[in-house]
PyMOL CGO cylinders between C-alpha atoms (Angstrom):
from pymol import cmd
from pymol.cgo import CYLINDER

trace = [
    CYLINDER, -9.29, -0.22, 1.19, -11.50, 2.31, -0.50, 0.3, 1, 1, 1, 1, 1, 1,
    CYLINDER, -11.50, 2.31, -0.50, -12.17, 5.28, 1.74, 0.3, 1, 1, 1, 1, 1, 1,
    CYLINDER, -12.17, 5.28, 1.74, -15.45, 5.98, -0.08, 0.3, 1, 1, 1, 1, 1, 1,
    CYLINDER, -15.45, 5.98, -0.08, -18.24, 6.80, 2.33, 0.3, 1, 1, 1, 1, 1, 1,
    CYLINDER, -18.24, 6.80, 2.33, -15.89, 6.74, 5.31, 0.3, 1, 1, 1, 1, 1, 1,
    CYLINDER, -15.89, 6.74, 5.31, -15.96, 2.95, 5.44, 0.3, 1, 1, 1, 1, 1, 1,
    CYLINDER, -15.96, 2.95, 5.44, -12.20, 2.26, 5.31, 0.3, 1, 1, 1, 1, 1, 1,
    CYLINDER, -12.20, 2.26, 5.31, -11.91, 2.17, 9.09, 0.3, 1, 1, 1, 1, 1, 1,
    CYLINDER, -11.91, 2.17, 9.09, -14.70, -0.39, 9.37, 0.3, 1, 1, 1, 1, 1, 1,
    CYLINDER, -14.70, -0.39, 9.37, -13.42, -2.51, 6.49, 0.3, 1, 1, 1, 1, 1, 1,
    CYLINDER, -13.42, -2.51, 6.49, -9.92, -2.51, 8.01, 0.3, 1, 1, 1, 1, 1, 1,
    CYLINDER, -9.92, -2.51, 8.01, -11.28, -4.04, 11.19, 0.3, 1, 1, 1, 1, 1, 1,
    CYLINDER, -11.28, -4.04, 11.19, -12.15, -7.20, 9.23, 0.3, 1, 1, 1, 1, 1, 1,
    CYLINDER, -12.15, -7.20, 9.23, -8.46, -7.86, 8.44, 0.3, 1, 1, 1, 1, 1, 1,
    CYLINDER, -8.46, -7.86, 8.44, -6.83, -10.89, 10.00, 0.3, 1, 1, 1, 1, 1, 1,
    CYLINDER, -6.83, -10.89, 10.00, -3.22, -11.34, 11.09, 0.3, 1, 1, 1, 1, 1, 1,
    CYLINDER, -3.22, -11.34, 11.09, -2.62, -13.32, 7.87, 0.3, 1, 1, 1, 1, 1, 1,
    CYLINDER, -2.62, -13.32, 7.87, -3.53, -10.25, 5.76, 0.3, 1, 1, 1, 1, 1, 1,
    CYLINDER, -3.53, -10.25, 5.76, -1.20, -7.52, 4.55, 0.3, 1, 1, 1, 1, 1, 1,
    CYLINDER, -1.20, -7.52, 4.55, -2.12, -3.85, 4.46, 0.3, 1, 1, 1, 1, 1, 1,
    CYLINDER, -2.12, -3.85, 4.46, -0.60, -1.66, 1.74, 0.3, 1, 1, 1, 1, 1, 1,
    CYLINDER, -0.60, -1.66, 1.74, -0.90, 1.95, 2.89, 0.3, 1, 1, 1, 1, 1, 1,
    CYLINDER, -0.90, 1.95, 2.89, -0.05, 5.03, 0.85, 0.3, 1, 1, 1, 1, 1, 1,
    CYLINDER, -0.05, 5.03, 0.85, -0.05, 8.56, 2.23, 0.3, 1, 1, 1, 1, 1, 1,
    CYLINDER, -0.05, 8.56, 2.23, 1.92, 11.74, 1.65, 0.3, 1, 1, 1, 1, 1, 1,
    CYLINDER, 1.92, 11.74, 1.65, 2.41, 15.12, 3.31, 0.3, 1, 1, 1, 1, 1, 1,
    CYLINDER, 2.41, 15.12, 3.31, -0.75, 16.31, 5.08, 0.3, 1, 1, 1, 1, 1, 1,
    CYLINDER, -0.75, 16.31, 5.08, -1.22, 12.58, 5.79, 0.3, 1, 1, 1, 1, 1, 1,
    CYLINDER, -1.22, 12.58, 5.79, -4.89, 11.61, 5.74, 0.3, 1, 1, 1, 1, 1, 1,
    CYLINDER, -4.89, 11.61, 5.74, -6.04, 11.09, 9.31, 0.3, 1, 1, 1, 1, 1, 1,
    CYLINDER, -6.04, 11.09, 9.31, -8.12, 8.04, 8.42, 0.3, 1, 1, 1, 1, 1, 1,
    CYLINDER, -8.12, 8.04, 8.42, -5.15, 6.33, 6.73, 0.3, 1, 1, 1, 1, 1, 1,
    CYLINDER, -5.15, 6.33, 6.73, -2.89, 7.00, 9.72, 0.3, 1, 1, 1, 1, 1, 1,
    CYLINDER, -2.89, 7.00, 9.72, -5.55, 5.71, 12.13, 0.3, 1, 1, 1, 1, 1, 1,
    CYLINDER, -5.55, 5.71, 12.13, -6.16, 2.55, 10.08, 0.3, 1, 1, 1, 1, 1, 1,
    CYLINDER, -6.16, 2.55, 10.08, -2.41, 1.84, 9.93, 0.3, 1, 1, 1, 1, 1, 1,
    CYLINDER, -2.41, 1.84, 9.93, -1.94, 2.35, 13.67, 0.3, 1, 1, 1, 1, 1, 1,
    CYLINDER, -1.94, 2.35, 13.67, -4.94, 0.14, 14.49, 0.3, 1, 1, 1, 1, 1, 1,
    CYLINDER, -4.94, 0.14, 14.49, -3.78, -2.59, 12.09, 0.3, 1, 1, 1, 1, 1, 1,
    CYLINDER, -3.78, -2.59, 12.09, -0.27, -2.55, 13.56, 0.3, 1, 1, 1, 1, 1, 1,
    CYLINDER, -0.27, -2.55, 13.56, -1.67, -2.84, 17.08, 0.3, 1, 1, 1, 1, 1, 1,
    CYLINDER, -1.67, -2.84, 17.08, -3.56, -5.96, 15.94, 0.3, 1, 1, 1, 1, 1, 1,
    CYLINDER, -3.56, -5.96, 15.94, -0.40, -7.57, 14.52, 0.3, 1, 1, 1, 1, 1, 1,
    CYLINDER, -0.40, -7.57, 14.52, -1.19, -7.05, 10.84, 0.3, 1, 1, 1, 1, 1, 1,
    CYLINDER, -1.19, -7.05, 10.84, 1.82, -6.63, 8.55, 0.3, 1, 1, 1, 1, 1, 1,
    CYLINDER, 1.82, -6.63, 8.55, 1.96, -3.24, 6.85, 0.3, 1, 1, 1, 1, 1, 1,
    CYLINDER, 1.96, -3.24, 6.85, 3.80, -2.12, 3.74, 0.3, 1, 1, 1, 1, 1, 1,
    CYLINDER, 3.80, -2.12, 3.74, 3.77, 1.67, 3.53, 0.3, 1, 1, 1, 1, 1, 1,
    CYLINDER, 3.77, 1.67, 3.53, 4.63, 4.05, 0.72, 0.3, 1, 1, 1, 1, 1, 1,
    CYLINDER, 4.63, 4.05, 0.72, 5.17, 7.60, 1.92, 0.3, 1, 1, 1, 1, 1, 1,
    CYLINDER, 5.17, 7.60, 1.92, 7.27, 10.68, 1.29, 0.3, 1, 1, 1, 1, 1, 1,
    CYLINDER, 7.27, 10.68, 1.29, 9.60, 10.45, 4.28, 0.3, 1, 1, 1, 1, 1, 1,
    CYLINDER, 9.60, 10.45, 4.28, 11.00, 8.23, 6.99, 0.3, 1, 1, 1, 1, 1, 1,
    CYLINDER, 11.00, 8.23, 6.99, 9.43, 10.77, 9.36, 0.3, 1, 1, 1, 1, 1, 1,
    CYLINDER, 9.43, 10.77, 9.36, 5.95, 10.03, 8.01, 0.3, 1, 1, 1, 1, 1, 1,
    CYLINDER, 5.95, 10.03, 8.01, 3.41, 9.00, 10.66, 0.3, 1, 1, 1, 1, 1, 1,
    CYLINDER, 3.41, 9.00, 10.66, 3.11, 5.69, 8.76, 0.3, 1, 1, 1, 1, 1, 1,
    CYLINDER, 3.11, 5.69, 8.76, 6.78, 4.89, 9.40, 0.3, 1, 1, 1, 1, 1, 1,
    CYLINDER, 6.78, 4.89, 9.40, 6.46, 3.96, 13.07, 0.3, 1, 1, 1, 1, 1, 1,
    CYLINDER, 6.46, 3.96, 13.07, 3.75, 1.37, 12.38, 0.3, 1, 1, 1, 1, 1, 1,
    CYLINDER, 3.75, 1.37, 12.38, 4.97, -0.02, 9.07, 0.3, 1, 1, 1, 1, 1, 1,
    CYLINDER, 4.97, -0.02, 9.07, 6.61, -3.42, 8.82, 0.3, 1, 1, 1, 1, 1, 1,
    CYLINDER, 6.61, -3.42, 8.82, 8.27, -2.19, 5.62, 0.3, 1, 1, 1, 1, 1, 1,
    CYLINDER, 8.27, -2.19, 5.62, 8.46, 1.46, 4.55, 0.3, 1, 1, 1, 1, 1, 1,
    CYLINDER, 8.46, 1.46, 4.55, 9.25, 2.63, 1.03, 0.3, 1, 1, 1, 1, 1, 1,
    CYLINDER, 9.25, 2.63, 1.03, 10.08, 6.33, 1.32, 0.3, 1, 1, 1, 1, 1, 1,
    CYLINDER, 10.08, 6.33, 1.32, 9.52, 8.10, -2.00, 0.3, 1, 1, 1, 1, 1, 1,
    CYLINDER, 9.52, 8.10, -2.00, 10.69, 11.71, -1.57, 0.3, 1, 1, 1, 1, 1, 1,
    CYLINDER, 10.69, 11.71, -1.57, 8.83, 14.28, -3.60, 0.3, 1, 1, 1, 1, 1, 1,
    CYLINDER, 8.83, 14.28, -3.60, 9.98, 17.63, -4.87, 0.3, 1, 1, 1, 1, 1, 1,
    CYLINDER, 9.98, 17.63, -4.87, 8.53, 20.75, -3.35, 0.3, 1, 1, 1, 1, 1, 1,
    CYLINDER, 8.53, 20.75, -3.35, 5.93, 21.91, -5.84, 0.3, 1, 1, 1, 1, 1, 1,
    CYLINDER, 5.93, 21.91, -5.84, 3.36, 24.22, -4.36, 0.3, 1, 1, 1, 1, 1, 1,
    CYLINDER, 3.36, 24.22, -4.36, 0.79, 23.75, -7.12, 0.3, 1, 1, 1, 1, 1, 1,
    CYLINDER, 0.79, 23.75, -7.12, 0.80, 19.99, -7.65, 0.3, 1, 1, 1, 1, 1, 1,
    CYLINDER, 0.80, 19.99, -7.65, 2.42, 16.71, -6.75, 0.3, 1, 1, 1, 1, 1, 1,
    CYLINDER, 2.42, 16.71, -6.75, 3.56, 14.02, -9.15, 0.3, 1, 1, 1, 1, 1, 1,
    CYLINDER, 3.56, 14.02, -9.15, 2.36, 10.53, -8.35, 0.3, 1, 1, 1, 1, 1, 1,
    CYLINDER, 2.36, 10.53, -8.35, 4.51, 8.91, -11.06, 0.3, 1, 1, 1, 1, 1, 1,
    CYLINDER, 4.51, 8.91, -11.06, 7.20, 7.53, -8.72, 0.3, 1, 1, 1, 1, 1, 1,
    CYLINDER, 7.20, 7.53, -8.72, 4.86, 6.06, -6.07, 0.3, 1, 1, 1, 1, 1, 1,
    CYLINDER, 4.86, 6.06, -6.07, 2.59, 4.61, -8.77, 0.3, 1, 1, 1, 1, 1, 1,
    CYLINDER, 2.59, 4.61, -8.77, 5.59, 2.92, -10.45, 0.3, 1, 1, 1, 1, 1, 1,
    CYLINDER, 5.59, 2.92, -10.45, 6.66, 1.51, -7.07, 0.3, 1, 1, 1, 1, 1, 1,
    CYLINDER, 6.66, 1.51, -7.07, 3.15, 0.22, -6.33, 0.3, 1, 1, 1, 1, 1, 1,
    CYLINDER, 3.15, 0.22, -6.33, 2.98, -1.38, -9.78, 0.3, 1, 1, 1, 1, 1, 1,
    CYLINDER, 2.98, -1.38, -9.78, 6.42, -2.99, -9.34, 0.3, 1, 1, 1, 1, 1, 1,
    CYLINDER, 6.42, -2.99, -9.34, 5.34, -4.46, -5.99, 0.3, 1, 1, 1, 1, 1, 1,
    CYLINDER, 5.34, -4.46, -5.99, 2.13, -5.79, -7.55, 0.3, 1, 1, 1, 1, 1, 1,
    CYLINDER, 2.13, -5.79, -7.55, 3.95, -7.37, -10.50, 0.3, 1, 1, 1, 1, 1, 1,
    CYLINDER, 3.95, -7.37, -10.50, 6.53, -8.95, -8.17, 0.3, 1, 1, 1, 1, 1, 1,
    CYLINDER, 6.53, -8.95, -8.17, 3.77, -10.41, -6.00, 0.3, 1, 1, 1, 1, 1, 1,
    CYLINDER, 3.77, -10.41, -6.00, 1.89, -11.71, -9.04, 0.3, 1, 1, 1, 1, 1, 1,
    CYLINDER, 1.89, -11.71, -9.04, 5.08, -13.33, -10.32, 0.3, 1, 1, 1, 1, 1, 1,
    CYLINDER, 5.08, -13.33, -10.32, 5.61, -15.12, -7.00, 0.3, 1, 1, 1, 1, 1, 1,
    CYLINDER, 5.61, -15.12, -7.00, 2.00, -16.28, -6.89, 0.3, 1, 1, 1, 1, 1, 1,
    CYLINDER, 2.00, -16.28, -6.89, 2.21, -17.55, -10.46, 0.3, 1, 1, 1, 1, 1, 1,
    CYLINDER, 2.21, -17.55, -10.46, 4.02, -20.69, -9.34, 0.3, 1, 1, 1, 1, 1, 1,
    CYLINDER, 4.02, -20.69, -9.34, 3.83, -23.21, -12.17, 0.3, 1, 1, 1, 1, 1, 1,
    CYLINDER, 3.83, -23.21, -12.17, 3.78, -22.34, -15.88, 0.3, 1, 1, 1, 1, 1, 1,
    CYLINDER, 3.78, -22.34, -15.88, 1.66, -25.46, -16.49, 0.3, 1, 1, 1, 1, 1, 1,
    CYLINDER, 1.66, -25.46, -16.49, -1.11, -24.31, -14.16, 0.3, 1, 1, 1, 1, 1, 1,
    CYLINDER, -1.11, -24.31, -14.16, -1.00, -20.51, -14.06, 0.3, 1, 1, 1, 1, 1, 1,
    CYLINDER, -1.00, -20.51, -14.06, -2.95, -18.85, -11.26, 0.3, 1, 1, 1, 1, 1, 1,
    CYLINDER, -2.95, -18.85, -11.26, -2.85, -15.64, -13.25, 0.3, 1, 1, 1, 1, 1, 1,
    CYLINDER, -2.85, -15.64, -13.25, -4.19, -15.94, -16.81, 0.3, 1, 1, 1, 1, 1, 1,
    CYLINDER, -4.19, -15.94, -16.81, -1.84, -15.07, -19.64, 0.3, 1, 1, 1, 1, 1, 1,
    CYLINDER, -1.84, -15.07, -19.64, -3.40, -12.57, -22.02, 0.3, 1, 1, 1, 1, 1, 1,
    CYLINDER, -3.40, -12.57, -22.02, -2.34, -12.58, -25.66, 0.3, 1, 1, 1, 1, 1, 1,
    CYLINDER, -2.34, -12.58, -25.66, -3.42, -10.61, -28.67, 0.3, 1, 1, 1, 1, 1, 1,
    CYLINDER, -3.42, -10.61, -28.67, -4.64, -13.75, -30.46, 0.3, 1, 1, 1, 1, 1, 1,
]
cmd.load_cgo(trace, "trace")
């Protein structure tokens, strides 16, 4: 969901119980993200959450929580670890969806 224009809440309401919500939020947890996650959980939608702590407000609603602790830097926060985790989850899902090598659902890109 793209929170642009404050539409994430409205877009989230179109999800069905066969959908999966991937939610990411860290300390100072965005209110809209927390609200969307709580609403989705109440409607029976599965939620995979990436957050900085098992005490995150996303934790109570998440079906699966990946806690990615961050170091205490007052001037910035590194997103390297959560981005690597999100990419690993995406690649694993793509690999499962690939199915047959004879009829790939995901095109294979080569340098040729």
